[in-house]
N, C-alpha and C positions, 0 to 999 in steps of 0.2 A: 276249487276242484278235489274231489275225494279218490284215493287211490284204493283199489281192493287189493285184500291181501292176497297172495298166492301168485300164479304166474313165473314169471323169470326170477331167479333170486339175484339180489343186487351183489354185485361184485364189492370187496372190500376195499376202502381207500387208503390211499398210502397216509402214513401219520403227518399230523403238520409240524413245521420247524417253530417251536416256541420263541426262536429269536427273532422271527419274520415282523414283528412290531405290528403296525396298522393292518398288513397283508394277513397275519395270522388271525387276529380278531375278525377281520371280514369273512374270509374262509370258513371260520369256525360257526360263526352265525348262519352262514348259507348252509353250513351241513346241519345245523340243529333246526332250520327250517324245513328241509327235506327230511329229517327225522321224524317233525311233527306233522309231516304230511303222510308219512306210513311208508317211507324209504322207498319211493319210486325207483325203478331202475333208471340210469341214463338213457337208455333206449327208448322208455315211456315216456322220458321228459323231451328227446329230441322229436317224438311224433307230435306232442304237444305244442313244441316251440317252433319247431322248423328250424332248428339249429342243430349243428353235428355233434354227436357224442363227444368228441375229443373237445370241442369248444365249451360244452358244458360242464364236462368234468374237470378241466383245467380253470374254469372260474371258481371252483371251491378247492383249487390245489395250493392257495397261498404263495404261488410261485410269482403272480404279476395280477395288477387288477384287470378285471374283465372291463369291456366297455358298457356304458350304461345300458344300451339296448338289449345286452345279452344277460346282466343282471335283472332287468326288470322282465324278461322274459323266463327267466328261471323262477323268480319270486311269483309271477304272474301262473306258474305252472305248478308252484307248490301252495298256492292259495294264501300268499303273504300279502301284506298292506303295501301297494306300491309307492304311496306318497311317502309312508316313513322309509322303505327302502332307497328312494331316490336320496333322500337326506343322509341315509347311511352311507350310501356311495360316494356323494359329495364330500362328506366329512374325510373318509376313507383317501379320496383323491388328494385333497387339500394335505392331509397328512403325509402322503407319500411324496408329494411333490415339494415339499416344505415351502421356505419362503423364495420369492422371486429375486431376492439381492443377488447382486453379481457375485460370482464365486472365483474370480480370477484371483491369481495369485497361488496356484497350486491346491491342494488338497482342501484348503481351509476355506470355509465360506466367509464372503467378505463382511458379513455381518456378525459373524461368531457363533451364530445359532442355526438350526436345521441341518439337513444332511450335507456332506461334504462332497465337492465337485471331484471328480477324479481327472477334470482336463482344466489345462490352465487358460484357455482361449488366446487372446493375442500376446501375452506376456510369456517371458521365457521361462523354462524350467529353472528353479533354483535348486540349490544343495539340499534344502529341505523338502523338495519334490521328487527326490531321487526313487522312492518306492513306487511312484506312479510313471516314471521315465521307462518305456519300452520302445523296441523296434530298432534301437542303434547300438545293440549289444556287440555286433562286429566291427562296427566303426570306433567306438569306445574302446574295444580291447587293443585295435592297432593303434590308437592314440596313446593309450597308457604304456603299451610296450615302446612306443618310440620316446615317451617322456622318461622312461626309466634308462633308456639306452643314451638319449642325447639332453643336452639343458635347454634346447629352442625347439619351440614348435610353432610354424605359422599355419594356420589353419584357414584355406581360401575356400568360400562357397557363395553362391548365389543368394541374395536377400530372400530369407524365409526358408532356407535350406535345414536350419535348426542349429548353426554354429553355436551360439550361446547356448543353447541346451545342452547341448552333448560335453561342452566344457562346465557347465556347473552343476548338471545333474549326473551327469556320467564319468568326467574324468576326475572332478575333485573327491568324490566319494571313495574313489578307486585308490585314493593316498591317505587312509585315516589317521594316519600318525603325523602326517607334516602338515604344519600350519600353511594356511593359504592367505593371499590377500587379493581382491577382485576389484579393477578399477575400469574406468571408461575416460578416455583422454581429455574430451570436453575443448574449449576454446585455448585453454593455457594446460597442456599435458604436464609440463614440468611442476607447475603449481599442485595440480591434482597429486602427482605421484610422491611430491613431498608432503601434502597432509595425511595421505594413508600410511607413507612409512613412518612419518613423526608420530602419529596416532598410535601405530601398532608398538613403537619404542617407547611412547610416555614422554615425548620431548617436544619443545616448541618448533612448530613448522617453518616459522621465519628463517632461523640459521639453515635448517635443512634446504630449503628453497634457494638461499643464495648459494650455499655448496654445490647443490644439483646443477645450477646455472653456469657455475665457473670450473667445474671439475666432473666429467662423467664417472669418474670411480666412486662418488658418492653412494651410489644405490649399493653396491657392493659392502662397502664400509656399514651402511644403515642395516642391511640383512644379517651382518656377523653380529651389530649389536643388540638386534632384535632377537636372535638366536641366543646368544649369550644370556640376555635378560629372562628368555624361557627356561634354560638351562639351569640358572640360579634357582627358579622356581621349581625345579624338579622335573621338567622335561626333558625325554630323550632326544629331541628333534634337532638335527642337524642339517635342516634344509628348509628352505620357503619356496613355495608355489606361487608365482605370480600370474594371474590372467588378466590380460590386457583385452577386454572386449570391444567390440564397435573400434577396432583400430584406425578405420576410413575417417574419424572425426579430426585425426591430425592433417588430413587433407581438406577436409569438409567446413570445419568449424575454426580451425586454427589458423590464422592468417598470418603468424611470424614463423618465416623459412628457418631462422636461425635457432628457434624454440624447437622446431619438428627436428632438425639435424641433431640439437643436443639430447633431445628426449631418446631417440632411436640409438645415439651413441651410448647413451648411459644404459639402455637395456642389453645392447649387446656386449659392453664391457662386463655387465654383472654375471653374463653366462660364460665369456671366453675367459676371464681373468682366471689362471693357473687353480688357485686355491678357491673356486667360485662354489658357493653354497646355495645358489639359486637355480630354480629352473622356471622358465617363462613359457606360457602357452598364449599365442596372440591370435585372435580371430579376426579376420579382415574379407570385405565383401571382394568376390572374384574380378568384379569389372575395375578394382583398385590395384591389379596387379602391376601394371605397367607403372602407375604412382610410386609403388614400392622399389623398383628398380632405379629410382633417380638417387638411392642412398647407396653409395660403393660398398659400405661394411653389410649392408643388408642383402645386396647382390651376391656376394661371397657365401653368405650364411644360407641362402634361400635353397640351393640345390639340395642340401642335406636337412633342412628343417622343414620345407613346405609339405603339406599333405591336403588333398582336394576333398571335400565333401561333395558326395553325388546325390542324386536323388534316392528315395528310399525305395526298395523292391517290394512287390505285391506282399509277400509274406511279412516285411518287415512293416507295412503299412496296417496289415491285420493285426500283428501284435500290439502296434500303437493303437489302434481302436480298440480291440477286445480285452486286452489285459489289465488296463486301468479300471475298466467296467467291472471284470472279475474280481478285483481286488477291493471292489465297493459292493460286492454282493449284488451287482446288476447284470442284466443280460443285453445282449445286442440282437436284433431281430436279424436273420440271416439275408433278407432281403435289403436291410440298411448297410449291411457290411458289403455286400456285393457291390452296393451303388457308390458307398464311399470310397472302396478300394478303386472302382473304376474311374470317380471323378478326380482322385488325386494322383494314380500312378502314372509316372512319366510327366508329369506337370512340374515345372521348375518353381520354386519358391511358394510351393501349396501348403506347406506344414502351419504355418500361422491361422491359415484359411480352414485348413482341416480341424486344427484345434478349436478354433473359435465356432465353426459348424457343430463340432461334437459337444461342447458346451451349451450352446444354445440349444441342441436336440436334447441333452441333459435336463434342460430346465423345463422342457415340454414332455418329459418321460411319462409314460403310463405304469405306474406302480412302480417295479423296479427293472422295467423294460423300456431300453432305447428303442424307438419305432421308426420306421420309414416314414410315417405320416409326421411324426414331430420335425424330422430332418426337413421334409418338405414344407411344414409350416415356418421352421426358422429362415428359411429361404434358400437352403443348399449350400454347397461349397463355394458357389458363385455369389449369392445374394445375401447371405448371414450377415456378413460384415457390413455390406452395404445397409440391409435393412435395418441392423442395430444403429448405425450412423444416423440413417434418416429418421428414425424413431426418435432418437436425441434431439436432432435438428428440428423436427416437426413439433416437438412439445415445447419449442422456445417462442416468446413473442418477437415483432419485429426487431425492436432495439437489441434485443440478446443475440438474435440471429447475426445482427451487425457486429457485434461484440465476439460471436462466435468465429466468424470469418476472420475477424482481425487475429485472434489467438491460434487459430490453426495455422495461418499463413505464417505466422513468428515462428512456429514449431517446424519448420520446414527449412532444410538447407539447401537452397538451390544448385544443382549439378553442374559442374563445369566439363561437359564432355563425358558425362557419367549420368546415371539416374539421380532424381532427387532422394535426399536421405532425409530422416528425421534429425531434428537439432534439439539440445538439452538446453533449456533456458533456465537461468535465476529467476525465481519469483519477482523480484525488485524489478526486473525489466518491464513487467506487465504493468498496465494500468491498475490502479487502487479502486476502481470503481464498484460499485455494488453488482452492475451487469457481468463484469468480468469474472469477479469473484463467483457469481452464481453459474455461469457456463463453466466454470473450471470443476465447479463441484459437480454438476451434472455430468460433464464428460468423464472425469474421474470414475463417477459410480457406474456410467456405462462402460467402462474400462477400456474406452478410447484413449484418454491419456493415463498416465502415472505420474505421481506425484510424490516425492521424498525428498529430506535432506535440504529443503530450500529451493528445489528444483522441480522441473514438469518437463516431460517430453511425450511425444505421442509412442503409444504402447508399441506399437510394430510398424515398420514401414510397408507393409501390405496395406494398411490403411491409405496411403498414398497411392498405391497402384490401384485399389480396388473400390474407392469411394468417389463416384464419377463426379459429385458435387465438388469435392475437394480439389481433382484434377481440373475441373473448369475455373474453378476460383485462381488456381496457380497458372492457367493459360491466360486469363483476363489480365492479371496483376503481376506478371512475371518482372516486366521492366520495372514497376513499382516497387517490388519487392525487393530487388536488388538494391534500389535506391535506398529504401528504408532499412534494409538489413546494416548496409553501410553506415546509415545513420546511427543505427543504434550503437555500432561499434565504436563510433568516435565519440557518442555522447558518454558510453562507459569510460572511454580513456581520458574524455574531459573532467569528469567526476573523480576519476581516480587521482589525477593531476591536480586537484583543489582548484578546478575551474581556471584552470591555465589558458590565457587568452590566445596564445601560440595554436592551440589545438582545436580552436572554432573553424567552422567552414568559412570560406569566403568565394567571391568571383563566382563561377560557373556552378561550382558544387553547391554553394549556399542557393544560387538560383534555381537549381535543378529541385533541392531538397525541400524550397518554400512551395513547390509544385504539388507537393504530396497533400492529399486531402487531411485537414486538422483533425478531422475525427478519427484518422487512423493512426495519428502520432500518440505517445504516452506524455503525461506530464513533463518527465524527465527530457523527453526529446523535444517537446516545445519550448521549454526553458534554454536547451542548448540552440535551437534556430533563433530565439529571440536575442540571446546573448551574441550571437554571430551577426545578427541584423545591426544590433548597437554598435559593435565592434567595426563592422563594415562602415557604417555610418560615420564615426569619427574617423575613419581611416580615410574616408572620402574628404570630409572636411580637411585632415592634415594634407592630403594630395593636392586638394584645391589650393591650400596656402603655399604649399611648395611649389606648386605649378606657377602660382601668381608671383612667388619669390624669384623663381627661376625666370620667368618672362621678363620680370624686371631687371634681371641681373643681364640676360641676354640683349634686351634692349638698350641698357648702359652700354654693354659693350660694343653695339653696333654705331650707338651713337659717338663713342669714344672714336672709333674708326673714322667718322666722319668730321669731326670737329672736337678741338679741346672744350669748347664753351659747353657742348652737351655733357662732356665727363665732368664739366664742374656741377651740372644740373643734378647729374646722378649722386654726385657725393654729398649734394644738400639732400636731396631723397633719402637716401642711406641714413643720413645723420637723422633725418626725420622719423626714420623705422626706429633707428636704436633708441633715440629719446622716447617714443610711443612705447616701446617694449619694456623700456625702464619705468615709466610714467604707470605702465600697468602693474609691475612687480611692487611698485611704492603702494599703489591703490589698495590692491590684495592684502599686503601687510596691514595698511591702515584698518581696512575692514576687519579683520581680525582682532587688532587692538581694540577697536571700538565695541565689540561685543564684549571684551574682557572691562573695559572702562565703565560699560553701562550701569552696574549695578552702584557704583562708587561716585562717577562722575556723570551724571546723564545727560545734562546739556552739551558738555564737550563731546561726548559719545555719539549723541546724534549728529552733530555737525561733521565730526570725522567720518562717520558711516555714510552721510547724505553727499559729502565731497567724494570719497571713494567711489562711489557708484557713479556720479558724474564723470569721474576721470576715466572710469572703466567700467561701462554698463555691461555686466555679465553675470551669470549664475551667482557665481560666489559673492560678489559684492551686493547683489540682490539680496542673498539670502542674510548677508551681515548687516544690512541696512534694515530689515523686517525684524531681526533678531534683536539690533541695539534699541529701535523705536520700541517694540514691545516690551523691554525690560526697563527702559529710560522712562517711558510715558505712565509707567504704574510704579517706579521705584520709590525710595524712601522721601518721605517729605517731613515737614515738621511734624513734632507730636504735641498734642494739645487737645482742646475741647474741640468736638466737632459741633454741627447745627443743633444737636441734640444735646450736646455736652456728656461727660462722663456720666456712665450708668452709676446710680447712686449704691447699688447693692454689690457691686464688683470691687474688691480691694484693689488698691493701686499695686500690691505685690503680686496679684494673680497673674496666670498666664504663662506661656512658655518662656521663662527667663534663661533656661539652659540651653535654649535653641537660639538664643540671641535675641529674643524680640521683647518689646517694651509693652508693658499691658496698656491697653486701650489705645494702641495707634490709631492714625486717621485713615489707615488702610487695612483692607482685611488680612487677617494671619489665622492661621490653624491648621490642623491636618485632614480633616473630613469635609468637602464641600456639597451643599446641595443647592439646585438651582429650579426656581418654580417653572412651570411649563412655558408661561409667557417671558422668561429670562429677565424679569423685573427686579427679582428679589433673590439674594444670596444669602445662605446660613454658612456659618463656618463653626465647626466643633473645634474647639480650642482646649485640649484636654478636658477639664471639667467645666468649661463654660460653652455658651453657644452666642455668637453674635448674629445680628440681622443685618443686612446692608441693603440699600436701595442702589439697584444696578440700571436704572433707566438711562443713566450715561454711566457706561463701565469704566471710562477713562477718569470718573471723578465721583467714586462711590460714597455714599452718605450712610453713616451708622443710623440705624433705626432702634436697635433695642438690644438687650444684653439679659441673659439670664443663666443660672448655674444649674448642675445636673445634681445637685446634692453630694458633691465629692466624689461621683463616679466617673472615671473617664469614658468618654464615648469613643465605640469604635467605627460606626457608619450612621448616615443621617440621610433622611430622603423626605422631601414634600411630598403631600397628597397631591392628585392631579388639580384640584382647585386651589392650591396654594395655602389652605386656611389651617391646615394641621401639618407639623413636622414630626417625622417618625425617627426614633434613635435606638440603638442598642449599644448598652455600656459593657463594661468589664464583669459586670455582676450577672450577665444574661439575662437582664430584665429588658422589656420591650417598653419605652417611654413615649407617651403621646403629648405634645405640647399645642395648644390653640395658640395660632399665630396670625388669626384674622385681624387682630391689632398688632401689628409687628414691634409698636413700641412697650407693648405690655405682653410680652407672650407668657403663656399660663400652662402649668402641666395639669392635664385632664385627667391622667391615667396611667398605671404602670400594671404591667403583667409578666410574670416570668415566663420565658420562651421555652423552656424544657431542654433546651439546649445544653450539652453537657460540656462542650468547649467552647473557645472563642468563637463570638458572630464575626463574620467578615463583612458582610454586605446586606443591604437591604434594597429591595425594587417594588414599585408601588404599580398597579394596575388602574384603568381608568375607572372602574367601579368600587374601588376601595378596597380591594384584595392585594394583601402584600404577602413579600416572600422574603424569608431569611436565611442566609447560608451559612455555614459553620464548619469548624476543623472537626466536628464528632463525625462528618461524612454524609450529613443531611441537608435537606431543604425543608422548610416548613412554611405552610400558607396560612394566612391569617386574613380574616374579616374584620376591615377597620372602617366599614361605613358608618358605624357609630362609635367615634372615637373614646368616647367614655367607657365602652364595654368591647374591647377587643376580643373575638372568638378566635379559638384555633380551628383551622379546616383540616389539614392533612400532613402527614409527614411523607416526605419523598425521599427513597432510598435507592442506591444503585451505584452511587460513585464508590470507588474503593481508594479513598483518599481525601485530603481537606477539600471542602468545597468554598471555594472563593467568589468569582465573580457570578450574579444573577440579574436577569434582566428579561422583562415581558416585552413580546410582540406589541407593535401598535395596536393591532386588533386584540390584544389580550387573549387571544386562543392558545398560544404557545408560550412556555418560558424556557431559557436558555442558561444552562449553568456550566461553569469551568472548574475544574478540579486538578489535584496534584496528581490524580490518576492519569494526567495527559488527555484526557477526553472534554469533549463538550457534549453535554446531554441536552435534547430537546424534549420539553414535556408538552404533553397535552393537557392543558388546565381549563379546557372548555368547562368542566365540571370539576371547581376547586376542592371538591370534598373527595374525588376519586381520581387524581392527578395519574397519568400513565406516561412512561418512556415512549417517544414516538421514534426516535432517532439517535444514534450515537455518533459523533462525527470524530473520526480517528486521522490523525496525522501530525499533531506536534508531538514534539521529540523530549518535550519537558512540562513543567507545571503550565497550567492554563491560568492566567491571572485576569483577564478583562475580556468581557464580550460586550456586543452592542448590535441592536438590529438596525437595518436601514429603515427610512421612513414608510417605505412601501411594504415592509416585512418580509421580502423575498430573499434578502441577502444578510448573512451573519458576519460579523467581524468578531475574530478572538486574537488576543495576544499572550503571548507565552514566553516563560523564561528561556527557550530555545532561540531567543533574539529576534523572533519573527512573529508578524501578525499574518493571518489567513483570512480570506474571503471565502464563504462558502455559499452555494447556492441551496436554499431550503423551501423554493417556491412550490414545490410538489412534495411535499412530506407524505410518506416516509423517505420517498427517493431524495438523495441528496447528493452533492459533489464538491470538490474543493475546485474553487474558479481560479484563485491566484494567491501568490504570496509576497507580503511586504516586508523585504529583509533589508531594510537600509542600517537598521540599530545595530550597535556593537555590545550591547549587553541586554538585560533583561525589558520586555516590553510590559511596562505595569498598566497602562491605561490606554484605551480606545475609544472613539467617538465618531458618529456621523453627523455631518451639518444638517439641518433641518430640511434643506431642499434635496440632500441623498447625493448632489453631484461630489462632494468632497468628502473625506474621513482623515481623523487625525489620529498620529499613534505616538505614544510617549514613552521614554524609559529610563532606565538607572544611568544611562550613557549621557543623561542631561540633554536630549536632543527632541526637538517636537517636529516631526515629520508630517506633512501635509500630503495628500494624495487626491489626485483626479480618478474617481471609481466609477464615472459614467459608463465605460464598459468594465463590469467588475472582473473579465477575464483577463483584462491586459491595464492593470491600473498603473498610472504614470506619477512621477513625483510632480509635485507643485511647489514647494519649498522645504528647505531642511534647516532649520531654526535651532539655534544654540542657547540654552540657559546657562550662562557662566556661574549660577549658584549651584550647580550640579544634578542630581536625580530629580526627575519629575515623576510624581506617582499618580495623579488624577489629572483627567481631562474632560471637560464639559463644552458644549456648544451654547453658546449665546445668541438665542434669536432675535435678540434687540437690535444688535449690528453685525450680525454674521461673524463673529469672531470665537476664538477658543479660549477657555478659562482652564488654567492648570494649577496646580499646587505643587510645591517641591518637597523634598523630605525636610526642608528648613523650615518649613510652615509657610514659605511665603508664597504670595498668589500673584499670577501674571495674567495679563490680557494679551492675546496674539494676534498681530497684523498677519493678514495673508494676501491682501490685496494691495498689489505695488502702488497702483495710481492712488488709492488712499494715503497710503504710507507716504508718498511723495507729498501730497498735498497738506498732511498734517506734521511733518517732519518738524517744521521751523516754529510750530505751535509748542514744542517741547524744548524749545533751545532758550535759556535765560542769558541774554547776553551773546556777544559776538567771539568767536575763536580769535586768539590773539595771533599775532605774528609769530611770537615765540613757539607757541602751541602749534601753529600750522607748520613750522620749520621742523620742530621735532617729529611729526607725523608725516609731513609730504617734504623730506628733503629735497633743494634743487627745483621745485615746483614752484610756479609763480603764486603769490598770496591770492587766493580768490575765495573769500568766507561765503560758504553758500547761504546764510542767512544775515546779509548784510543789514538788513532793516533792525536787526537788535542792537545795532552800536549805539 
């Protein structure tokens, strides 16, 4: 469209603000377009566009961004390119609205970039937000005057009335030269107070907590110490201002009435002592006023200390709405101001809802204008919070919605005659699963939750009142939540007292807690209930025994009343009971002694253990029999030529003499084992030698062949899946491969440097010839060994932050697990071994991870650690994973783990010299099968033998053991290991006062 010159003279436009940012540039371009069109008047433009003169002139004024329709009409009338201007408008709108990241936390944007939000949403205003805190000037002035005249202020107000904000952003900045300390009581107010005071004084909090518990004057003394320290540093401050926010937590989450009383007494003493240097401001919900009157000292102080917080007047509301926007160079539409004032005025607890609605409206602003349309889009004062919460909930999948429900219910303290309140929860109380972590992260981003200093809580109690879904959850689960909350507290107490059995649930409380849905419980709570069930089971057994004894005694008394003959009979029965108990004690001692004898006198040890089990067939004697038979049946035998004779190339002086071994024993020795997949052949690395053994009969191994390593001590060895090649890595970091297809003549076929810069810890093989080596250089390397004469490097895996120790391939070969000194287990996708990637990181061990093993189906991983535990992990749906259970019977480092080939049992071994066998049919509830003891001490390696379903172990002293786990088989084989019969003298030494009954008489 062309505009002829002449006619009305255009009015001059006011100059643009060069600090207007993107709006300045947008308005300048509109004005330039109008110039290029011949400077038509706004009256002429109004006729052409059918928009008002004021609307069109404000479009180019640079104060706010016009709508897209107005912009395109303006451009169309001036002959501009509408498509180009649509892009210009969109870029400007994006620049004006900045990022959509949550901006709660005062004026600072949560992402640290983009425009700063002038409203804090659900969060309370902090001292740093005082420049945006308006509307409470009158109340703030009254409170400041009160605190200047008196030392105690108790601020009562409804939830959402702004108590926390007026104290933090109003009162604290009014005392600029006075140091302050802000705390919330939490479940242990004395401890919280001690921690804050000790941190300010620069001392340890433990003694402060103890003194505070014993003496209320501790707060006063600590304040004087803090002020003295500041004065030494040049400060002139002579008073400390303490703000106790959310004082109602003393009643809602603190369960110890004595701790409440001591906390209140300490606060009152600090302000009432004659030489007080403390001023205290307490914020408490008004519905807890009667709770405060339960303390006599507080009742006396309240008439002179309390101050109510009422609703804001209309004028105060307008200031709270407009002034923060003005400070941020924003405008508020008059229609929006009127609507907000009308919606919030006279409504109790509306301030957090108003602040959240303003924040959401700010996110939907148009240019620098907060509009009524944006307010309605956010959901208004009623719906903005609900809309935010529902948007967060709708974005979750089904399992994460369940996790969100459990999380939010944990964060609510159920009211006892009062409204429900928020609850501050330590992060360790929550489940450590990925769903909970994701929900926590997303809820924090949406500013529904706040997390800091290891704790998480609901951002404001307004969420409890205004989110219908949360209210419905609370109504549906209120009874269950009370049970679970009590369970959580009991679990925390149990853990703090080092698992004291006296704190466990029993009886009706345990029965009620067991009815809680298992998926709603954390791993800590499940462990607490399982311990309670076990304790109750043992208690029932004791009660049954006690009841039986009591019945026998009562019966005896009745019989005594009837006749003396019955009394004599009872005496006989009592004697029998005493005799039985004595015999049991003798048998238990004999079982322990048999284990100690087994390495040195195996024949005698087996007979003692067998006799002890027959005398008292119980768990301890069973484990003693299995341990003794395992050690004795594979113990020392005569040294001499085997069926193959001494190996001609191995000198008689070779071998681990320092470890107490003779060269060329007729039983395997060494420090590193390898077993073929069929369990028939064993290789033992013995320093610089490798011995190959026939294990078709594990109880009678037969040496097949021996080879040396060229003087290099091997660290780890492994057979290829076909058993024809043995792979090993020595202290020189070189990969060596031997052809053992003829185990009588092993032959070195290739050597290849591994490129590892530190010691190589372990080797693992995959079914297709791919191998993995782990090293103390924090890496794992993959190799193609399909051609043993030409090993090829495939990939170098990095990601661990510490020595990489155990590695293991999954049965299907698609993943590789590695354990490290960084306390993590990493699972790698090695489908393409040239480009392996991390698929999951299993976190939970508290110390180095030394061993890993896959279950035969590949869905479960077992890891062993220096933290004295082994853990079972569900990895059936990677990358999702979770901890299933913990095997925690070891008293020292867990050095090795293994699954049986059928997958129903697993074994763990450790520095404590024990071999623990577990039933893992249900990996979430592993149960002990046997607790076996190696009298030679530390057990370092464990392998499962498929030939006879036993476990092979290697000790720190180079000895090899084959362990029985089947009691029936042990009973059948026991006498086969006995050479000769136990003599009467030996019997009397181990079974005093018991009749001579040799368990293997046929050996006489």
